[in-house]
C-alpha positions in Angstrom: 23.5 6.0 39.9 25.2 4.5 36.9 24.4 5.7 33.4 23.9 2.8 31.0 23.1 2.4 27.3 20.5 -0.3 26.5 19.1 -1.9 23.4 15.5 -3.2 23.5 15.3 -6.7 22.0 11.6 -6.1 21.3 11.6 -3.0 19.2 15.4 -2.5 18.6 15.4 1.0 20.2 18.8 2.1 21.7 18.6 4.5 24.7 20.5 5.7 27.7 19.2 5.9 31.2 20.3 6.3 34.9 19.7 3.0 36.7 19.5 2.5 40.5 20.4 -0.9 41.8 16.8 -1.5 42.9 15.3 -0.5 39.6 14.5 -2.5 36.5 14.8 -0.3 33.4 12.2 -0.5 30.7 12.2 0.6 27.1 10.8 4.1 26.6 9.3 3.1 23.2 7.5 -0.2 24.0 7.9 -0.5 27.8 9.5 -3.9 27.5 12.0 -5.2 30.1 13.8 -7.3 27.6 16.9 -5.2 27.3 20.6 -5.8 26.5 23.1 -3.5 28.2 25.5 -2.1 25.6 29.1 -1.1 25.9 29.3 2.7 26.6 31.9 5.0 25.4 34.5 6.0 28.0 35.1 9.7 28.8 38.5 11.1 27.9 41.0 11.7 30.6 40.7 15.5 30.0 44.4 16.0 30.4 45.0 17.3 26.9 46.4 20.8 26.7 43.4 22.1 24.8 40.9 20.9 27.3 42.9 22.2 30.2 43.4 25.6 28.7 39.7 26.0 27.9 38.7 25.0 31.4 41.2 27.5 32.9 40.1 30.3 30.6 36.5 29.7 31.6 37.4 29.6 35.3 39.4 32.9 35.0 36.3 34.5 33.3 34.1 33.3 36.1 36.6 34.6 38.8 37.9 31.4 40.3 41.1 29.6 40.0 40.2 26.2 41.5 41.7 24.2 38.6 45.2 25.6 39.1 47.8 23.7 41.2 49.4 25.5 44.2 52.7 25.9 42.3 50.9 27.5 39.3 49.0 29.8 41.7 52.3 31.2 43.0 53.1 32.3 39.5 49.8 34.1 39.0 
């Protein structure tokens, strides 16, 4: 299910929701179906050294090493 950001044209509320292809989203404030889909922010690629090192440290604390490549595991 895609996660979309909408703006209600009736009450100007901005909200995010999961939407199935068969569903018609409604405004949580006024229950209107007059919505405009907004551009959402994209997620970062998560390849920055800081993000990778934090994920690896958490994995090591939890006792698994699934986020290491095979060549890196040989060095461990």
